[in-house]
Structure formats: structure tokens, C-alpha cells
C-alpha positions as a printed Julia matrix, in Angstrom:
72×3 Matrix{Float64}:
 -19.51   -6.56   27.44
 -17.52   -4.51   29.92
 -18.68   -1.0    30.87
 -16.08    1.36   32.32
 -15.96    4.94   33.51
 -12.94    6.98   32.59
 -12.05   10.65   32.95
 -10.25   12.79   30.39
  -6.64   11.64   30.14
  -7.34    8.19   31.6
  -6.73    5.1    29.5
  -7.89    1.56   28.89
  -5.39   -1.14   27.95
  -6.28   -4.15   25.76
  -3.62   -6.85   25.85
  -0.07   -5.55   25.69
  -0.37   -3.54   22.51
  -3.64   -1.56   22.37
  -4.33    1.55   24.42
  -7.45    3.73   24.36
  -7.16    7.21   25.88
 -10.11    9.51   26.61
  -9.4    12.85   24.92
 -12.56   14.86   25.46
 -16.16   14.59   26.68
 -18.66   16.99   25.11
 -22.06   17.63   26.66
 -21.97   14.36   28.56
 -23.03   12.45   25.44
 -20.09   12.53   23.05
 -16.7    11.03   23.88
 -13.59   11.62   21.82
 -10.85    9.03   22.31
  -7.54    8.03   20.77
  -6.64    4.46   19.89
  -2.98    3.49   19.96
  -2.61    0.12   18.22
   0.0    -1.61   16.08
  -0.2    -0.99   12.33
  -1.24   -4.6    11.72
  -4.39   -4.19   13.87
  -7.36   -2.9    11.86
  -9.43   -0.28   13.71
 -12.73    0.81   12.11
 -15.96    2.5    13.14
 -18.75   -0.1    13.27
 -20.57    1.3    10.24
 -17.37    1.13    8.16
 -16.62   -2.4     9.37
 -20.14   -3.48    8.35
 -19.52   -2.24    4.8
 -16.19   -4.09    4.68
 -17.96   -7.28    5.82
 -20.58   -6.87    3.06
 -17.84   -6.39    0.46
 -15.98   -9.46    1.69
 -19.17  -11.56    1.63
 -19.91  -10.45   -1.94
 -16.36  -11.29   -3.01
 -16.54  -14.73   -1.4
 -19.86  -15.46   -3.1
 -18.48  -14.6    -6.52
 -20.6   -11.44   -6.72
 -17.66   -9.05   -6.54
 -17.9    -8.03  -10.22
 -21.61   -7.29   -9.85
 -20.91   -5.33   -6.69
 -18.13   -3.33   -8.39
 -20.52   -2.42  -11.19
 -22.93   -0.97   -8.62
 -25.25   -3.97   -8.32
 -26.34   -5.5    -5.06
């Protein structure tokens, strides 16, 4: 894991096609940033990505119909 310090307006570049720009820092604990990435690159919050992974696992295990009906 890499830890960086950035100020408002500064950016981080990932490869040639992803850019993260610091937009705002509130109270020293909350950072608002913008992600500029190609349309074919999925960008999700971790909690959303975890749900997507669970759905994909259920679909691969043949439990998709049960999951769709609200089962676990």
C-alpha cells in the first residue's frame, strides 16, 4: 500500500489513464476527490464492490435465483 499526502487541487496518476484529484478536505478527516477514468474502468466504493462480489459469487454457484428471490 502506498500512502501519499496531497493538497487541494493536487492529483495522483495511475497508469496513463486514471487521475485522482483532491477536491476538498473537511475537518481534517474527510477527503472529497474526483476520479477521472475511462468508461471501461469500473470505479466503486468498497462497500458497493463487496456487494457486487457477493452477487457474482452467488451467480457462479447457481444460487442466483435464490438470491433474486431474497434468499441468502
